[in-house]
N, C-alpha and C positions, 0 to 999 in steps of 0.2 A: 877440408871439405865438410860443410855443415850437415848435421843429421836432420831428417824430416820429422814433423810432428803428426801423429795420427789420432790424437784425442784432444778433448777440451781440457783446459786447465780448470782448477776448482773455481777460480774467480769467474771464468767465462760461463761455467755451468750455473753458478749462482745468479749471474746476470740473466741468463735465459729463463731460469725458473721465476725470477722476479718479474720479467716481462710477461710471461704466461699468466702469472697471478694477477697482474694489472689488467690484462685483456679480459680475463674471466670476470674480474670485478666490474669492468665496464659493460660487458655483454649480459651478465646475469640479470640486472634490472630490466634491460630491454627485452629479454626473453620472457621474464615474468609479466611485463606489461603487455606483450603480445598475447600471452596465454589468457590474461584477464580480459583483454579486448575481445578475444574469441569467445570466452565464457559469457561476457556481457551481450555479445551479439546473439548467442544461443538463447540467453534469457529473454532478450527482446523478441526473438522469434516465437518463444513459448507464449508470451503475452499477446503477440499478434494472433496466434492460433486461437487463444481464448477469446479475444475480441471478435474474431470471425465466427466462432461458435455461438457467442451471444447474439450476434446479428442474425445468424441462421435460426436460432431459437425464436427470436422475435418475429422473423418472417413466418414461422410456423404458428405461433400462438398470439401474435400481436402484442405481447408484453415480454419483459425480461423475467427470468426465473426468480422465484422468491428465495430469500436467504434461509428461512426456517418457518415452521408452522407453530401456531399458537398451541395446538393440542400437545405437542411434544417439546416445545421450547428448545433448549440447548442440547437435547438428545435427538433432535430432528436430523434428517438427512440434509446434506449441504447443497448449496447452489451448484457446486462442482458436479455432483451426481447428475443433475438434470441436463447438463450440456455434454455429457459423455458421447452420445450418438453423433454429435457434430465434431467430435475430436477423433473420430474413427476408433472409438473404444467401445463398440457395441458388445464385445465379449465381456467386458467388465460391467457394463450397464445391465446385462442379462443376469448378473449375479445378485443384483440388489432387490430386496423386498421392500417396496415403498410403504407397506402397511405396518412396518416395524421400525423400531429405533435403530440407530447406528450400533448400539450395544448388543442387539439381539443376535442369538447364535446363527440365525438364518443369514445375517449380513457379515459373518466372520470372514468369509473368503474375500468379499469385496473390500472389507476394512483393511486387509493385509496386502492387497494387490497394488503394487506401485503403478502410478500413471506418469510416464516420463515427462509429459508436458507440464505437470504440476511441480516439477523440481528444477530449481535454478542451479546450474553447475558451479556457481561461485559460492554456494552455501556450504559451510562445514557442518556436517550432520553428526551429532553425537548422541542422538536419542536412541534408547533401547528399542529393539525391533518389536517388542511386545506392545508398544503404543500404537502400532499400525503404520501404514504407508504415509509418506511425508507429503507436505504441501508448502510451497513458498509463495503462492499467489492468493491474495485475499480480496473479497468483494467489498465495495464501498457502501457502508451503512450510513454515512453522512456525518454531520456535526453534532446533532442532538445526542446527548450521552445516554439515551434510553437503550438498554441492552436488548431486552425482549419486549416488543410492543408495536402497536400501530395506533391509528387515530382513536380507536375504541378504548385502548388502555389509558391514554392521557386525558380522556374525557370521562372516565369512570371514577367516581369518588372513592370506590373501594380499592383502587389500584395504587400501588406505591409510587407510580409515575403520574398520578393525577395532577394536572396542571402543568406538566412538563411540555416543552415543544415536541411535536410528533416527529418521528423519524423523517429525515429530510434528504437521505441518500437515495440510492437506486435499489439496493437490496436490503430488505428487512422482513419482519414477521408478516407472513401472508401477503407480501407485497405483490402488486400487479402494475408495475410501472412500465409504461410504454413511451415511445418517442414523443408523443403528444404531451406527456407529463414532464418532460425534461425541458422546461421553458428557458433555462439558461443556455441551451444549445448542447447538442451531443458532443461537439468538439471541445466544449468547455466544462464537461462533467466527467469526473473520473469513474471508471467501472471497476477495474482491479488494480492493485499495486502489490509490490513485493513485501515479504516479511521473512526474516531468517528464523530458523528452527531454534528451539531452546536447548538448555544443557541437560534436561531430563531429570533434575533432582532439586528439591527445595533445601537440600543440605548445603548448597553453595549458592552464591549470588552472582549472577551475570547480568549486569544492568542493560547490556545491549539487547538481550533476547528475552529476559524474564518479564512476566507480568506481576507487578507489585500490588500490595494491598495496604494503602495508607491508613485505613481505619476511619476515614472521614466519609461524609455523605454529601457531595457537592450537588448544587442545583443548576449550575451553568457550566459550559465548556471552559470558561476562564477559571472558575473555581477548581474544576477537575485538573486542569493543567498546572495550576499553582500548587495544589496538594501533591500532585505526582512528582513535580520537580523538588519538592521539599522533603520527600520521604528519605529516610536513612537506609540506603541500600545495603549497608553492612549489618543491619538488624535483621536476622533471619526470620524473626516473627512477622516481618512485613512481606515475606514471600507469598505470592498468590498462586501463579501457575508457571511451572518450568518446563512442562511438556508441550511447549508451543510448537505448532506445526504438524501435529499428528493426532488422529488420522484425518486425511482429507475428506473422509466420508461424513465427518461430524459437522453439524452447523453449530459453531461456537465462536466466541470472540477471540479465542487464542488458537483456533485452528483454521478458520475460513473467512472471518469477517474483520474489517478494520474500520476505524473512525478518523475523520479529519479534524481532530482536536489539537494535537501537537504536530508541528512540522516534521518532515522525514528525519528518521534516525534519532529521535528523542525517545524517552521512556514510554512504557505502556503501564497502565494501572487499572485496577478493578475496584468498584465501590458497591459491594453487595448491600441490599438486594437490587439487582437489575439496573445498575449504572456502570458505565465502562468508557475507557478511552484506549483502545488498541491502536498502536502507531505503526505506520509503514516504515520499514527499514531494509537495508541490504548490505552486502559486503562490497558493493561497487564504491569507488572513491567519490565521496562528496554528494551523494544523492541516491535516488531510487528511480526505477523504471515504472511508468504508469501507462496502462492502456485505457483510453477514453471510450465513451459510448459510441463514438463514430468509428471505432476500430483502430485509430491511430495510436502509436506508442511513442511516448516522449520521456526524456530523462529530466526529472525535477530535482533541482539542487537543494541541498540542506538550507541554503541561505534564503529560500523563498519566505516571504513574510507570513505570519500567522493568518492575516486577513486574506491574502491571496490563496493560500493553501485551503483554507476553509471554504472559500468561494468555489474552488474546484470540486469540493466534496458535496455541495448541495445541488439538487436537480432544479430548484426554482428558488434561488436565494433572495429574490425580492429586491434587486437593485433598482434604483430610481427609474421611473417611467418618464422619459423625456416629453411624452405627449400629455402628461397629466399635471402640468404646472411646475415642474422642476426646471430651474434655470442655472446655468453654469456661471458662478461668480468669478472663480479663478482656478488655476491649476498649477501644479509644479511637478517636475519630473521626479520619479522615484528611482528604483534600481532595476537592474536586469534580473528578472525572476528566474528565467531559465533559457537555455538555447538548445534546440533539438537537432542542431546540425544544419538545418535549412532555414528555419525561422527563428527569430528572437522574440521573446515575450517580456515586455517591459511594463513595470507598474507605474501608474500615474495617480497622484493624489489630487482629487477634485474637491473643490468647495462648492456646494450646491445650496440653493435656496428655493423653497416652494412658497409661492405667493408672498405673504408678509411674515412668514415664519423665520425662526432663527436659522442661520447657515449651518450646514452639516458637512463633515468631510467623509468622502468615500474613497477607498483604494480600489482602482479598477485596473485589470490586466489587459493590455493591448498586445496584439500580435503584429509584428512587422514582417511582412512577406516580401522578400527581395527577389526580383527577377532581373534578367539582363536589361529589361526595358523600363520597369517602373517599380517603385516601392509603395506599397499600400499599407495603411494603418487602419485597423478596425478593432472594435471592442469584442 
């Protein structure tokens, strides 16, 4: 008569452990992906709320809020402060003294108060609390690399930015941009984009988040991008700002404003005095979320071309006017610029000629709107 077994053998136990290990290894990436998808959705919702707040501000004042003031420059109060009432943050808004700089003692309480809608849950925050409450959403100041300025600065011979292209984004010094000024179309012009917070110290280099200081003085966006990509990030003397993202109260290129000079998730650099290229970035895979002036939120891939990205950053980029003598000579398909889940945005390279002039090439982004009945393509 055989004896019965009431326990696993060692081999069976090892097999069970191995199977459990394999299952955990298969499930863990899926769990992490699901968590990141939830964080990205929350981030998108934050930007949507900011977009709606901007719309409400415009309804009240007929313009979008300014980025900073000439009087205080980069110690001004940020655009974020001005939209707090439309984010249901009246209690924080009431703490702000608009007659003082962000550094003033009267604004200390506001400076330290977190605003949940300004924080992306995907961001890994390592900044010391002393720098103030965090921000991950920056206002679009355009492609022109002028850091502090408006049309008066670039036309004033005594200004360091004399002769530079004026700010061409939506939010800049003493700006009063309304929908009528956004001639590229509110659905084609970025309002806010993501940016991750810094490491908090110039003693270490973190290329993904730090703002570097190449030591050059570029005159064009192309020169600024070239010099920024060439900087030796291991040279700590090239560190500029590492406290990126705090406080949200401050109007500054490394706290609340960004530029469309480099495509998403590339480096940021500063070129004092008063030249800058702060770049949008995020911890989301392969791109950043952007809210446009019409309130729509789209995910923009890192692979978008420099030309297309810069076109999204200007409010009136001066694309050819088809009614003023421009004629299409030829065209060729480009690449998929981005896909927001419902529409696809495709780049087309157009060769144009005006009257008897030499042909020029322009990269134009078209949206392909797909419905069950018809597919429409428009610029």
